[in-house]
N, C-alpha and C positions, 0 to 999 in steps of 0.2 A: 176541177177543182182549179184548172191550170185551162180553162177554158175561154175566161176572157181573156188571158193574154195573146190568142190566137189572132185576138182581133186587132194587134197591133202590130208582131214582128213574130214570124218564125222564129228566127232569131231567137231574138228574146225567150222564147218560151225553153228552147235548147240551152239559152244559161242557167233558166231557173230552174230544167230538170237536174242540169251538168251540178250547181247548187246545193240538192238535193241531196245526189249522190256522193258528194265532195263530205259534206256533214256527214254522210252513214259511213265512209270512210272511217271521217276522224272521228264520231263516236264508236265505229270497229275496235282501232286500231287502239283507244282509248281504255277499253274493257279489257284488252286482250295483254296490254301493258301493265294494268292492276290486275289482274287475276291472279291469284295465290299460284296458282300450279307454272307459271308463267316464272313467277318474282322467285320461286324454290331454285326453276335451273339454271335461272339466273344468278342465285347467290350459291350453285353447286358449280357450276361452270368459273365466275368468276371471284372466287371467296376473298381476295383481298380487295373488290371495289365492293363487296356484298353489303356493307355497311351504309355506299352511298346512293347506293340503289334508288331512295326517293327523287332526293334531286336530279339522280340523271332521267326519271318520269314527269318531275315536275317541268324540266328543261322542253324534253321534247314536249311534254303539253302543249308548253306555252308557246314555241317556235309554229308548233304546229297550227294552236290558234290561230295566231296572228297572220299567215298563212289563209289561211279559213277565210278569215274577215279580209283581208284586202280584197279578197277573191270576190268578198260577195258586193265590196263597197264602190268597184271596180266594176260592175256588171250593172246591162244600162235597167232598168226596173221603171213599175208604173204604181201608181198609189190603188191600189182595192175601197177604198174610199176617200171622201174626202172628209177631215175628220174639222169639227166647229170645235169652238173656243171650249165648249163643256166637257168635248171629250181629249184636248189639248191639254186643258185643265187636272184630271183626272188620271194623266198619264202620268205626267210632269211630278202629280203628287204621292201616287203608287211608286213611278219607278224611283222618286226621291228616300221614299223608305227603305225602297227595297235596296238601294243603294248604301243605307248607312244599317241595314240589316249587314249587308255581305263586309262591308269596312270593320262592322264589332267582330265578327267571325272571323276573318282574316286576321285582327289585332291578336286577338284573344289565342288563336294558334298556328299561327304565322310560320313558325320556324319549324316548326315537328309537322306542317303541311306540305308545306317548299320543300326539307331534306334538309336545310339550311342547317338546322341542329345538331346534321351526323357528323358536320365540320368541326362542331367543339363540342361532342362528347359522344363519347359511345350508344348507344339504343338500350337502351332500357325497356323496364314494360308496359304495355300499352296503359292507360288509363282512360278509364271510363269516366266524359264529360258532363257531370249532370246539372251544372251549377250557370247563373244568368240566363244566357238565353234557350239554353236547354232545358232550363226547368220549366220553361214554356211548353216547349215543343222539342222533336228528338232532332229533328235536322233544319234547325233555323239557315244556314247556308243557302242550301236550293232554296225554300221558299224565299230567300231573299236575291236570287239568280232570278225565279219565275217573275219573281215585281218588281224586276228591270227591267225584264227582258216582253215583260208585255203590255210594259208602262211604256217602253220607251217605241211599240205597236203603236198604241194609244193618238201617241203623237206624232210621228213617221210611220202611217201605216204601209207600209212598201209592200208588193207580192213579194219580193226577197227577204224580210224579213218574215212576212211571215208567217212562209217554208222554214224558214230555219227554225223560227219559235219550236213550232212542231214536232219537228226532229228532234230537238235539244229537249222540250216538254216531256215526250214519248221516250225517248233514252233516259232521260235523269227519273222516270215513276218505274222506269222498268229496275233505272241500276240504284233506287232505292231498294227495291226487293231484295235485289241480290245483297247487296249492304247489310242489309237488316238478319240477312240468316249470317253473311259472316260473322258481324256483332255477336250474331249467339250464341256461333263453336266460339269465340274467344273467349265474351262476357260469365256465358251461362245466366242461371240464376237471378245476377243483377241484371243481366239486358232485359230479359222477360220480367223483371219487377218493375225495372225501367218502362218497359213500353205498356205495362198495365195501367202507370202513373202521368203518364207526360204522352201526348196527341203527337200526331208525326209531324204535319205539316202548321193543318191549322188552330189552332186553342179553342178556340171559338164551335168546331164542326165537331159533332158525335160522333164519325163515323173515322175519323181519324183516329181513335182508341182504338188499340188490336189489345181482345186478353189472351194471354197467353196463360197455361194451366203454371 
């Protein structure tokens, strides 16, 4: 996959391999800190600050994401292919739609997603969201993320962006499976029924519907 980069520069190849490694480390840390076991351990050791765990997690994720993206934009890279007008247009449309979906989702649950809600009120019981975009697919934020990332790649198909997108996509697809297991444990039959009625990512594809007993 990285063989074409060898024709340009060995140092460039090393930087792209390092980029893959950095994204993998980011994803691993992201999953580790989000894991239920780590969260419970943190809450046990730091009871007074446990209500702010989500806020701490969000700050860490944001700062580390900025660092990884900064590294990505500062390595030397080349085009995988040179996009024509149609590909650029498709990239703009796909990325724009994805960005709108992401903004709608962030607007809907920004306070709870960021952890800022913990500064205002005590954490209450979690609520299963099934309205709005969630009435059509279970993970609209992830769909918006995929569309934004791959739309950007169609517009500027750099090797660095391709490799980053592949790592992020694989990580997110695995993360969705793990997240759904947690949601089934948390909401039980309510989430099982929701899975039967609403597809995972793409409303128009039948294989996104998972039939649960």
